[in-house]
PLY file of the C-alpha trace (Angstrom):
ply
format ascii 1.0
element vertex 380
property float x
property float y
property float z
element edge 379
property int vertex1
property int vertex2
end_header
343.87 97.62 -181.16
345.68 95.91 -184.01
346.55 92.27 -183.17
350.26 91.65 -182.67
350.27 87.87 -182.54
350.30 87.34 -186.27
350.82 83.91 -187.73
351.97 81.25 -185.30
355.14 79.36 -186.18
355.46 75.77 -185.04
358.72 73.97 -184.19
358.94 70.24 -183.67
361.15 68.63 -181.05
362.25 69.71 -177.60
364.19 72.87 -178.44
362.87 76.03 -180.02
366.34 77.04 -181.18
365.99 75.11 -184.40
364.59 77.07 -187.37
360.81 77.31 -187.56
358.92 76.82 -190.78
355.58 78.49 -191.39
352.78 75.95 -191.66
350.75 75.30 -194.80
347.38 76.80 -195.54
345.47 77.62 -192.34
341.71 77.98 -192.78
339.67 80.79 -191.28
336.66 79.44 -189.38
333.80 81.36 -187.81
331.41 80.51 -184.99
327.63 80.88 -185.15
325.65 81.11 -181.91
322.83 78.56 -182.17
321.56 77.31 -178.78
321.48 78.82 -175.28
320.74 76.92 -172.05
320.16 78.34 -168.58
319.83 82.08 -169.08
317.61 82.38 -166.00
317.80 80.74 -162.57
314.00 81.04 -162.23
313.42 77.98 -164.41
313.72 74.87 -162.17
314.55 72.68 -165.18
316.98 74.68 -167.29
318.33 77.16 -164.73
321.97 76.32 -164.05
323.97 76.77 -160.88
327.77 76.48 -160.82
328.77 74.48 -163.91
331.52 71.87 -163.78
332.41 69.59 -166.71
330.24 69.33 -169.83
330.14 66.20 -172.01
328.30 65.36 -175.23
327.38 61.66 -175.07
324.86 59.66 -177.09
323.59 62.85 -178.79
322.83 64.48 -175.44
324.52 67.13 -173.32
325.42 66.19 -169.73
326.09 69.17 -167.48
327.80 68.76 -164.13
326.06 70.59 -161.26
328.30 70.11 -158.19
326.23 72.28 -155.85
323.14 70.17 -156.54
325.00 66.83 -156.57
323.60 65.88 -159.96
323.95 66.08 -163.75
321.43 67.94 -165.88
320.70 66.36 -169.25
319.71 68.30 -172.39
319.22 67.55 -176.05
321.72 69.20 -178.37
318.91 71.59 -179.31
318.68 72.74 -175.69
315.60 70.81 -174.58
315.65 69.72 -170.93
315.57 65.90 -170.69
316.02 65.20 -167.00
318.40 64.90 -164.06
320.87 62.14 -163.30
321.70 61.59 -159.63
320.89 63.30 -156.36
322.55 63.98 -153.04
323.38 60.82 -151.11
325.79 57.92 -150.80
323.89 55.14 -152.58
324.31 53.87 -156.15
323.73 56.70 -158.61
323.92 59.35 -155.86
326.66 61.93 -155.28
328.30 63.72 -152.39
330.08 66.21 -154.66
330.38 65.44 -158.37
333.31 67.17 -160.08
334.64 65.05 -162.92
332.94 63.71 -166.05
333.84 61.72 -169.15
333.16 58.71 -171.37
334.80 55.28 -171.62
333.76 52.16 -173.53
330.22 53.37 -174.18
329.61 54.41 -170.57
329.45 57.77 -168.86
331.63 58.10 -165.74
331.38 60.70 -162.97
333.89 61.39 -160.19
332.68 62.09 -156.67
335.46 63.82 -154.71
333.57 63.75 -151.39
332.93 59.99 -151.48
336.16 59.21 -153.34
334.61 57.07 -156.07
333.98 56.88 -159.80
330.49 55.81 -160.92
329.55 54.47 -164.37
326.21 54.97 -166.13
324.81 53.54 -169.38
323.60 55.81 -172.23
320.13 55.84 -170.69
321.47 57.21 -167.40
321.09 53.96 -165.46
323.65 53.14 -162.80
326.08 50.35 -163.84
328.94 50.17 -161.32
331.32 52.14 -159.11
334.97 52.11 -158.05
336.27 53.57 -154.81
339.73 55.15 -155.04
342.34 53.60 -152.75
345.01 56.20 -153.40
348.20 56.11 -151.36
349.25 57.12 -147.80
350.88 60.24 -149.27
347.85 61.05 -151.44
344.83 62.53 -149.63
341.52 61.52 -151.22
339.86 64.73 -150.09
340.93 67.37 -152.62
341.69 64.79 -155.30
340.23 65.43 -158.74
339.93 62.64 -161.30
340.08 64.25 -164.74
340.14 61.25 -167.07
339.51 57.52 -167.26
341.84 56.14 -169.91
341.30 53.25 -172.31
343.01 50.70 -170.01
340.89 51.74 -167.04
343.64 53.80 -165.38
342.76 57.31 -164.23
344.45 60.70 -164.38
344.12 62.86 -161.29
345.46 65.90 -159.49
345.70 66.60 -155.79
344.51 70.17 -155.54
346.09 72.75 -153.24
344.04 75.35 -151.42
344.49 79.10 -151.89
346.86 79.49 -148.93
349.19 76.76 -150.24
349.21 78.21 -153.76
349.97 81.71 -152.50
352.67 80.53 -150.06
354.44 78.20 -152.51
353.74 79.65 -155.99
356.60 77.83 -157.72
355.89 74.38 -156.34
355.14 71.94 -159.22
351.78 70.20 -159.33
351.71 66.49 -160.20
349.34 64.91 -162.70
349.27 61.33 -161.43
347.96 58.08 -162.85
345.91 55.65 -160.74
345.58 52.04 -161.86
342.25 50.38 -162.71
341.81 49.51 -159.00
342.30 53.12 -157.93
345.80 52.79 -156.45
348.66 55.17 -157.20
350.66 54.09 -160.24
352.97 56.90 -161.39
353.32 60.59 -162.30
352.72 61.43 -165.96
353.31 65.20 -166.00
354.26 68.21 -163.92
352.37 71.50 -164.06
354.75 74.40 -163.42
354.79 78.18 -163.38
353.24 80.85 -161.19
349.58 80.30 -160.23
346.99 83.06 -160.25
346.30 83.11 -156.48
347.53 86.14 -154.53
347.40 86.70 -150.76
345.96 90.14 -150.08
346.26 90.25 -146.29
343.90 90.25 -143.33
340.23 91.07 -143.87
338.12 93.27 -141.60
336.67 90.11 -140.08
340.07 88.79 -139.07
340.42 86.22 -141.83
342.91 86.11 -144.68
341.87 87.39 -148.10
342.95 85.83 -151.40
342.12 86.66 -154.98
342.57 85.14 -158.44
344.54 87.15 -160.99
343.03 87.26 -164.49
346.35 86.09 -165.96
348.63 83.19 -165.07
351.71 81.43 -166.44
350.75 78.15 -164.76
350.73 75.05 -166.98
347.34 73.76 -168.07
346.12 70.17 -168.34
343.18 69.10 -170.54
342.10 65.47 -171.10
340.22 64.14 -174.10
336.80 63.25 -172.68
336.80 59.79 -174.29
339.98 58.73 -172.49
342.10 58.65 -175.64
344.76 60.90 -174.10
345.42 64.38 -172.80
347.10 67.69 -173.64
349.52 69.71 -171.48
350.26 73.40 -172.14
353.41 74.97 -170.67
353.58 78.79 -170.59
357.01 79.99 -169.51
357.04 83.70 -168.65
358.58 86.01 -171.24
361.29 88.34 -169.93
361.56 90.63 -172.94
359.68 91.68 -176.07
361.79 89.34 -178.19
359.98 86.39 -179.82
359.22 83.71 -177.26
357.65 80.24 -177.30
355.09 78.19 -175.45
354.97 74.40 -175.53
352.05 72.05 -176.23
352.35 68.29 -175.69
349.80 65.63 -176.54
349.88 62.24 -174.82
348.00 59.07 -175.76
346.00 56.74 -173.49
349.24 55.06 -172.37
350.65 58.47 -171.31
353.23 58.26 -174.12
354.05 61.41 -176.08
352.20 61.60 -179.42
353.62 64.98 -180.43
355.34 67.98 -178.91
355.35 71.50 -180.35
357.08 74.74 -179.43
354.99 77.59 -180.84
356.55 80.99 -181.34
354.76 84.24 -180.52
355.52 87.94 -179.94
355.08 88.84 -176.23
352.50 91.56 -175.58
353.40 94.00 -172.75
350.97 94.60 -169.91
349.91 98.25 -170.09
349.34 100.71 -167.25
345.82 101.26 -168.57
345.07 97.54 -168.26
346.34 97.45 -164.68
344.39 100.55 -163.71
341.16 99.25 -165.22
341.37 95.95 -163.32
342.16 97.74 -160.07
339.13 100.01 -160.54
336.92 96.95 -160.85
337.95 95.76 -157.36
335.96 98.23 -155.30
335.29 95.41 -152.80
338.85 95.56 -151.48
340.32 97.71 -148.72
343.16 100.15 -149.45
345.91 97.79 -148.11
344.51 94.93 -150.20
344.42 97.11 -153.30
348.07 98.02 -152.77
348.98 94.34 -152.55
347.00 93.58 -155.70
348.71 96.49 -157.47
352.12 95.02 -156.58
351.03 91.67 -158.00
349.95 93.32 -161.25
353.27 95.17 -161.55
355.11 91.84 -161.43
353.28 90.81 -164.61
355.31 92.42 -167.39
353.99 90.45 -170.39
350.69 88.70 -170.93
350.69 84.89 -171.08
350.30 83.88 -174.75
347.44 81.42 -174.18
344.37 81.81 -171.97
343.01 78.27 -172.39
343.96 74.94 -173.95
341.15 72.46 -174.62
341.50 68.89 -175.89
338.79 68.31 -178.51
336.57 65.26 -178.74
337.92 64.51 -182.24
341.62 64.61 -181.29
342.08 68.31 -182.07
343.61 70.83 -179.66
342.04 74.27 -179.24
344.24 77.16 -178.02
342.80 80.53 -177.06
345.73 82.79 -177.93
346.11 86.48 -177.17
346.05 88.69 -180.25
346.21 92.03 -178.39
345.76 93.52 -174.92
342.04 92.68 -175.00
341.82 90.64 -178.18
341.67 86.86 -178.61
341.41 84.22 -181.27
341.44 80.44 -181.34
344.15 78.38 -183.00
343.16 74.80 -183.84
345.73 71.99 -184.08
344.89 68.70 -185.79
345.49 65.28 -184.13
349.13 65.38 -185.28
349.70 68.87 -183.82
349.67 70.86 -187.07
347.75 74.18 -187.18
344.68 73.79 -189.38
342.45 76.75 -188.54
342.15 80.14 -186.90
338.89 81.34 -185.36
338.37 85.03 -184.77
335.75 86.81 -182.68
336.32 84.54 -179.69
333.27 84.23 -177.38
333.81 85.78 -173.96
333.51 82.54 -172.05
335.23 79.29 -171.10
335.31 76.49 -173.66
333.72 73.42 -172.04
333.37 71.05 -174.99
334.99 71.01 -178.43
333.40 68.71 -181.00
333.86 68.25 -184.71
331.01 70.56 -185.71
330.18 72.57 -182.60
331.56 74.06 -179.37
329.88 74.55 -175.99
330.96 77.63 -174.01
330.18 78.61 -170.43
329.24 82.29 -170.27
327.82 84.63 -167.59
325.42 87.56 -167.72
325.87 90.90 -165.94
324.51 89.36 -162.73
327.03 86.47 -162.94
324.29 83.95 -163.82
325.89 81.04 -165.73
324.55 79.71 -169.00
325.79 77.47 -171.81
325.96 78.45 -175.47
326.36 76.13 -178.44
328.35 77.60 -181.34
328.27 75.89 -184.72
331.63 75.80 -186.51
331.50 77.32 -190.00
334.49 76.32 -192.10
335.85 78.36 -195.00
0 1
1 2
2 3
3 4
4 5
5 6
6 7
7 8
8 9
9 10
10 11
11 12
12 13
13 14
14 15
15 16
16 17
17 18
18 19
19 20
20 21
21 22
22 23
23 24
24 25
25 26
26 27
27 28
28 29
29 30
30 31
31 32
32 33
33 34
34 35
35 36
36 37
37 38
38 39
39 40
40 41
41 42
42 43
43 44
44 45
45 46
46 47
47 48
48 49
49 50
50 51
51 52
52 53
53 54
54 55
55 56
56 57
57 58
58 59
59 60
60 61
61 62
62 63
63 64
64 65
65 66
66 67
67 68
68 69
69 70
70 71
71 72
72 73
73 74
74 75
75 76
76 77
77 78
78 79
79 80
80 81
81 82
82 83
83 84
84 85
85 86
86 87
87 88
88 89
89 90
90 91
91 92
92 93
93 94
94 95
95 96
96 97
97 98
98 99
99 100
100 101
101 102
102 103
103 104
104 105
105 106
106 107
107 108
108 109
109 110
110 111
111 112
112 113
113 114
114 115
115 116
116 117
117 118
118 119
119 120
120 121
121 122
122 123
123 124
124 125
125 126
126 127
127 128
128 129
129 130
130 131
131 132
132 133
133 134
134 135
135 136
136 137
137 138
138 139
139 140
140 141
141 142
142 143
143 144
144 145
145 146
146 147
147 148
148 149
149 150
150 151
151 152
152 153
153 154
154 155
155 156
156 157
157 158
158 159
159 160
160 161
161 162
162 163
163 164
164 165
165 166
166 167
167 168
168 169
169 170
170 171
171 172
172 173
173 174
174 175
175 176
176 177
177 178
178 179
179 180
180 181
181 182
182 183
183 184
184 185
185 186
186 187
187 188
188 189
189 190
190 191
191 192
192 193
193 194
194 195
195 196
196 197
197 198
198 199
199 200
200 201
201 202
202 203
203 204
204 205
205 206
206 207
207 208
208 209
209 210
210 211
211 212
212 213
213 214
214 215
215 216
216 217
217 218
218 219
219 220
220 221
221 222
222 223
223 224
224 225
225 226
226 227
227 228
228 229
229 230
230 231
231 232
232 233
233 234
234 235
235 236
236 237
237 238
238 239
239 240
240 241
241 242
242 243
243 244
244 245
245 246
246 247
247 248
248 249
249 250
250 251
251 252
252 253
253 254
254 255
255 256
256 257
257 258
258 259
259 260
260 261
261 262
262 263
263 264
264 265
265 266
266 267
267 268
268 269
269 270
270 271
271 272
272 273
273 274
274 275
275 276
276 277
277 278
278 279
279 280
280 281
281 282
282 283
283 284
284 285
285 286
286 287
287 288
288 289
289 290
290 291
291 292
292 293
293 294
294 295
295 296
296 297
297 298
298 299
299 300
300 301
301 302
302 303
303 304
304 305
305 306
306 307
307 308
308 309
309 310
310 311
311 312
312 313
313 314
314 315
315 316
316 317
317 318
318 319
319 320
320 321
321 322
322 323
323 324
324 325
325 326
326 327
327 328
328 329
329 330
330 331
331 332
332 333
333 334
334 335
335 336
336 337
337 338
338 339
339 340
340 341
341 342
342 343
343 344
344 345
345 346
346 347
347 348
348 349
349 350
350 351
351 352
352 353
353 354
354 355
355 356
356 357
357 358
358 359
359 360
360 361
361 362
362 363
363 364
364 365
365 366
366 367
367 368
368 369
369 370
370 371
371 372
372 373
373 374
374 375
375 376
376 377
377 378
378 379
């Protein structure tokens, strides 16, 4: 299918009503698949279970393995180097690790079960830890720390379960800032829009069934792994085929706005063929659940313009934009928010790390086994 997105137009400021000016020369980059890690679960060293955050630090790749309460460490060439952490409550141990980043030459890891951040030196040795105090209105269980900023403050979200998301789809989600002691400081952003969770009804076992839609207009939040700031993507639903906009905002380590861009695009309608294909793939659902899922699909008239926003390690912002019903490409914004490159042939995975010269994607095989792929960036 011929892409409809065309060239993106960028508007500065808060309102998209002002005239847009096409950006200067945008390069065409390509990606070359170079390294693969974890293609089989049979290997006790390289086989990956569920993958959380991925961080490149000190020329090594740290891979979060929440189910095993540890981090796997690899060279950038894919060689297995060891494991950091194990299940437990002592120094260097984890209850459930689900947050990872770098600050001041140290690797930090968030443990949502024990409610603490632990710091490690480049060699993987335990340095210190900080237990989150939170606030009486802020439950520690379900809290996710996404970033440790330059001043030691932390960005976090209090996650809602599937039943809450389905029951209150329009309720905003707060991105909060904790101070360097782990106490609640303020709110730095709101994530809005409809989430992708849908209630399907009662299962044969008497429980309640939920599912995740493949498309969502919910805002996205992506921190720079070094704590230099974060990016927020807002995707307001289009109501017609007329040109629409989505908004990208970059904040610095003080949570002050660095730049804000409204990017124009042509909405792409959701087709009957697309809906039918996705319904056919859900042969695990009962007839009543399929009817409920079909109703949810019918409410989606136009595809969200962006599938993923990822803050790069070098200050760039990577946007996976829709170029057709089943076509994607990446748009790359420089540290000032200007488009600098377009990358076609998007890998069918989730971007976990964006560096200056390479990207790490999480992909799955036909048996849903996860593995990581390193793609070298080839510039024109």
